[in-house]
C-alpha positions as CSV (number, residue, x, y, z in Angstrom):
1,X,0.1,0.0,0.1
2,X,2.9,2.3,0.9
3,X,4.4,1.8,-2.5
4,X,1.0,2.6,-4.3
5,X,0.7,5.9,-2.5
6,X,4.3,7.0,-3.1
7,X,4.3,5.8,-6.7
8,X,0.9,7.9,-7.2
9,X,2.4,11.0,-5.6
10,X,5.6,10.8,-7.6
11,X,3.8,9.8,-10.9
12,X,1.3,12.8,-10.3
13,X,3.9,15.2,-9.7
14,X,5.9,14.4,-12.8
15,X,2.7,14.2,-15.0
16,X,2.2,17.9,-13.8
17,X,5.9,18.6,-14.5
18,X,5.5,17.3,-18.0
19,X,2.5,19.5,-18.7
20,X,4.8,22.5,-18.0
21,X,6.8,22.2,-21.1
22,X,8.1,25.5,-21.0
23,X,8.5,27.0,-17.4
24,X,9.6,30.3,-16.1
25,X,11.9,30.5,-13.0
26,X,8.9,31.2,-10.9
27,X,7.1,28.1,-12.4
28,X,10.3,25.8,-11.9
29,X,10.6,27.2,-8.3
30,X,6.9,26.2,-7.6
31,X,7.3,22.8,-9.2
32,X,10.6,22.2,-7.2
33,X,8.8,23.4,-3.9
34,X,5.8,21.0,-4.7
35,X,8.2,18.1,-5.4
36,X,9.9,18.9,-2.1
37,X,6.6,18.8,-0.1
38,X,5.5,15.5,-1.9
39,X,9.0,13.8,-1.3
40,X,8.9,14.8,2.2
41,X,5.5,13.0,2.6
42,X,6.8,10.0,0.8
43,X,9.9,9.8,3.0
44,X,7.8,10.1,6.0
45,X,6.1,6.9,5.1
46,X,9.4,5.1,4.3
47,X,11.6,6.4,7.2
48,X,9.9,5.7,10.5
49,X,11.7,7.9,12.9
50,X,10.5,8.7,16.3
51,X,11.5,10.8,19.3
52,X,14.7,12.8,19.5
53,X,15.8,10.9,16.2
54,X,12.7,12.5,14.5
55,X,13.8,16.0,15.6
56,X,17.3,15.4,14.2
57,X,16.2,13.6,11.0
58,X,13.7,16.2,9.8
59,X,16.0,19.2,10.6
60,X,18.7,17.4,8.5
61,X,16.2,16.4,5.8
62,X,14.8,19.7,5.4
63,X,18.3,21.0,5.0
64,X,18.9,18.4,2.3
65,X,15.7,19.5,0.4
66,X,16.8,23.1,0.6
67,X,20.3,22.5,-0.5
68,X,19.2,20.2,-3.3
69,X,16.7,22.8,-4.7
70,X,19.3,24.1,-7.3
71,X,19.9,20.7,-8.4
72,X,16.2,19.9,-9.0
73,X,15.9,23.3,-11.0
74,X,18.8,22.3,-13.1
75,X,17.3,18.6,-13.7
76,X,14.0,20.3,-14.9
77,X,15.8,22.7,-17.1
78,X,18.0,19.8,-18.4
79,X,14.9,17.6,-19.3
80,X,13.4,20.8,-21.2
81,X,16.8,21.3,-23.0
82,X,16.6,17.7,-24.0
83,X,13.1,17.9,-25.3
84,X,14.0,21.1,-27.3
85,X,17.1,19.4,-28.8
86,X,15.2,16.6,-30.2
87,X,14.1,18.7,-33.1
88,X,17.7,19.5,-33.9
89,X,20.0,17.0,-32.4
90,X,23.6,17.0,-33.5
91,X,26.8,15.4,-32.1
92,X,27.8,18.5,-30.0
93,X,24.3,18.9,-28.5
94,X,24.1,15.1,-27.7
95,X,27.6,15.3,-26.2
96,X,26.7,18.3,-24.0
97,X,23.4,16.9,-22.8
98,X,25.1,13.5,-21.8
99,X,27.9,15.3,-19.9
100,X,25.3,17.6,-18.2
101,X,23.2,14.4,-17.1
102,X,26.5,12.8,-15.8
103,X,27.5,16.0,-13.8
104,X,24.0,16.2,-12.3
105,X,24.0,12.4,-11.2
106,X,27.4,13.0,-9.8
107,X,26.2,16.0,-7.7
108,X,23.1,14.0,-6.6
109,X,25.1,11.0,-5.5
110,X,27.6,13.1,-3.5
111,X,24.7,14.9,-1.9
112,X,23.1,11.6,-0.9
113,X,26.3,10.5,0.6
114,X,26.9,13.6,2.4
115,X,23.4,13.7,4.1
116,X,23.6,9.9,4.8
117,X,26.6,10.6,6.9
118,X,25.0,13.7,8.5
119,X,21.9,11.7,9.6
120,X,24.1,8.7,10.7
121,X,25.9,11.0,12.9
122,X,22.8,12.7,14.3
123,X,20.7,9.4,14.6
124,X,22.1,6.1,13.7
125,X,23.2,3.9,10.7
126,X,19.7,2.3,10.3
127,X,18.0,5.6,9.8
128,X,20.6,7.0,7.5
129,X,20.3,3.7,5.4
130,X,16.6,4.2,5.4
131,X,17.0,7.8,4.2
132,X,19.3,6.5,1.5
133,X,17.0,3.7,0.3
134,X,13.9,6.2,0.4
135,X,15.8,8.8,-1.7
136,X,17.0,6.2,-4.2
137,X,13.7,4.6,-4.4
138,X,11.9,7.9,-5.0
139,X,14.6,9.1,-7.6
140,X,14.3,5.6,-9.5
141,X,10.6,6.0,-9.6
142,X,10.9,9.5,-11.0
143,X,13.4,8.4,-13.6
144,X,11.2,5.4,-14.6
145,X,8.1,7.6,-14.9
146,X,10.0,10.1,-17.2
147,X,11.4,7.5,-19.4
148,X,8.1,5.8,-19.8
149,X,6.4,9.1,-20.8
150,X,9.0,10.3,-23.5
151,X,10.6,8.4,-26.4
152,X,14.3,8.1,-26.8
153,X,15.8,10.1,-29.4
154,X,16.4,7.0,-31.5
155,X,12.8,5.9,-31.0
156,X,11.8,9.5,-32.2
157,X,13.9,9.2,-35.2
158,X,12.8,5.8,-36.2
159,X,9.1,6.8,-35.8
160,X,9.6,9.8,-38.0
161,X,11.2,7.7,-40.7
162,X,8.1,5.4,-40.8
163,X,5.8,8.3,-41.8
């Protein structure tokens, strides 16, 4: 049941994000804030913390969300750049996009490790591990949802040749 609730929240958010093909900075901020609220609710279901551990965990988790807002905005903008590039893809654009995705993934992994360590120090290794699992689970669901909604560039090219 928890998985269905979390998947529904994540899927709903990213369906909303996909509708926002061209977003302004204010709209991107709103989407990122909504994502943060929905992620926090999903994490609350996946990381059962209580007592003093709860206070420490949520303080650090809120910091994690705040610090990662820029990465979330970058991710949304990168998805938009990718969609725009589909109509005029060349080698340089493809390479630039790939490098930006790799950079973003590296930033994300380093942030997860940093905040895992902060949570472990403030609470315990089990809660830190649950945080890590929850974040990876949510990020995997988001990526899978996006990949199911948009074709790969190769699929798009193959589909346009059939017409």
